[in-house]
N, C-alpha and C positions, 0 to 999 in steps of 0.2 A: 089276676089283677096284681100289678106290682105294688109293693109296699111304699107308702109315702113317709114312713118313719125314718128318721135319721139313724145312721148306725149308732149302736150304743157307744157311749164314752168309755174310755179305758177306766178300769176300776179305781185307779189312784185318783183320777180326775173326779169321778163320782164321789169318792170319799172326801176329797178336799172340799168340794162344794157342800157336802153335808156338814162337815166340821165347821166351815165358814158360817153356814146358816144357823147351826146350833150355838156357835159362839155369839153371834148377833142376838139370837133369841135370849140366851142366858144373860148377856149384858143388858138388854132392854128390860128384862124382868127385874134385875137388881136395881137398875136406875129407877124404874117405876115405883119400887118399894120406898124410894126416897123422893118421890114427886118430880122426877126428871125423866127425860128420854135419854137414851145412850148418847145421841148427838149433843144434847144440851150438856150432859156431864163432860163430854170431850171438849166442848167449847169452854166451859168454866175451868176445866183443868189446864187447858192451853193458856188461857188468860192469866191464871194464877202463876203458872211457870214463867210467863213473860214478865210479870211484876210491873207492867205498865200497859197502857192502852195499846192495842195492836191494829195495824192497818187491815181493812177488810180483805184486800187482795192477798196479803200474807196469810191471813186466817184460812181463806179458801184453799190455798196451796197446802198449808199445814194439815188441814183436816181432810184433804183429798176430795173436795167437793167443788162443784161448779159455782160461779158467782151467784146465779139465781138461787141455788140451794142454800148457800150461805146467807143470802138476804132473807130468805124465809126463816131460817134457823135463828138469825139475830132478831128478826121481827117478833117471833114467838117468845124468845127469851126476854126481849125488851118489854113486851106486854106483861110478862110475869114479874118484872122488876129485877131480873137476874143480871142484866147487862144494860149498858146505855151507850148510845152512839155519841161521838164527839167530833167536832170539826178537826180536820187535819191542819196542823199549824203551817204547813208549807204549800198545800194544794187544796183549794176549796172544793174541787171535784171529788176528792177522796174523803173517806170517813174512817175514824178510829172506833174501835169497840173496847169498852172498859167494863171491868167487873164491878158490880155494885156490892154494897155490904150484904144485901140479901143473897146475892149469888155466891159470895164468899162463904156465908154461913151455911147455905144449902150444900155446897161442896164439902165443907168441913164435916157435915153430919153423914155424908155418904161414904161408903168404902171406896177404895181404889178399884174401879170396876175391872180394868184389864188384869190387874194382879189377881183379883178374886176369881174371875173366869179362868185364868191360866191355872190357878191352883186346883180348881175343880176339874179342869180338862186333863191335867197331868197327874191326878191322884193315883197313887200306886206305881208310878214310874220311878225307876232309880235315877240318880243323878246322871249316870252314864247314858241311860235311855233318853232322858230329856236333852242332853247334849247332842246325842246322835240324831235325834229327830230334828233339832234345830239346824244342825249341819246339813242334813239331807234336804230340808226345805229351803235352806239358803242356796244350795246347789241348784235346786229346781228354779228358784227365782233368777239366779244368774244365767241359767240356760235360756230362759224365756227372754231375758233382757238382751242377750247376745243375738238371739234369733230375730229379735225385732218384733 
């Protein structure tokens, strides 16, 4: 009887998928310790960096999520008082998302999750090893972008 299993992925692909999963899990764990999800932390951080309300379409692009996913994220954060929606001044079909004082305070009490996860992931690496890893991963990304 022929096997219906797909051929195994190359080891590097398996490892990248595992690292990605572990990065997400670690980030989620840290965010939960501060009463947030990883996506909520990313939303609050992006709004803080913007310094002003941000169009929902721009947020979806910046967070690399679909419009429906962003809507659900903003809905959940809004229900918790972390963000609020505002009318767009130039287009009544569009909405802006603004950070509330509660959202700002919550973010201020949480560590920078990406930095914290990165430090944990790269513990024991030399500066040269970190640089080499970043360069190799950048080349992988460029190869995939060129290949389409």
